C-alpha positions, 0 to 999 in steps of 0.5 A, a space after each residue: 519484531 521492531 514494532 514489539 520492541 517499540 511497544 515495549 520501549 513505549 510501555 517502559 518509557 511511560 513508567 514501570 507501573 504498567 498496571 496503572 497504564 490504560 492500554 487500548 488497541 485498534 485494527 486499522 485494517 478493520 477500520 479502513 475496511 469499514 469505511 466506504 471511501 476506502 473501499 472506493 479508493 481501493 477499487 480505483 486503485 486496483 482498476 488503475 493497476 490492472 489497466 496499466 498492467 495490461 498496457 505493459 503486457 501489450 507493449 511487451 507482446 509487441 516487443 516479443 513480435 518484433 523480436 520474433 519477426 527479427 529472428 525470422 529475417 535475420 538470415 536475409 538482413 545485412 549487418 546494418 539492418 540487423 543492427 537497426 532492428 536490434 536497436 529498435 527492440 532494445 529501445 522498445 524494451 527500455 521504454 517499457 521498462 521505463 513506463 513500468 517504473 513510472 507507474 509502478 515504481 517507488 515514486 510512481 504514479 500508483 504510489 502517488 495516487 495511493 498517497 492522494 486517495 488513501 493518506 487523507 483517510 489515514 490522517 483522519 483515522 489517526 486524528 480519531 485514534 488520538 481523540 478516542 485515546 484522549 477521551 478514554 483516558 488511554 496512555 497507549 493505543 496499539 495497532 494490531 493490524 499489520 505485524 504487531 503480535 498481540 497474543 491475547 487482547 480482551 475486546 473490552 480494550 478494543 477501540 476500533 468501533 469507538 474510532 468508527 463511531 468518532 468518524 461518523 461511520 456505523 459499526 459492522 
């Protein structure tokens, strides 16, 4: 909804003569999926994610085993021994949660790796979109990928293939 309001504001900002403004659109999902480097980056990110998730699951399984062993032995343990084992389990849980946050958190390793691999491609696409817009004399380029609701789009204004050509990639 915010994107639609933003688009309308841009159109109004560019002037009330909307008919005089040339508007094009691109589909960044289509563009990204047409670039082999993006597919390779996604594959690498998916592999990292799966590997890290398996590592975390293994640690949770280890904690589960410790907890089950504690429950089985609880009757035989002294209060000090119980406390020691409980603290060990709690500390391991904290470690795993911290590892999970470190790998998958907002500024985690996966986010940083995504920035490292995908951000340069996105910047390259943005520059290409700008160049295609300027070359085509377009006032506005809208990205139809994501949550922009384009109910109708005449394909003659779709500049996705032009962006791919500008980047040096073959059209699908």
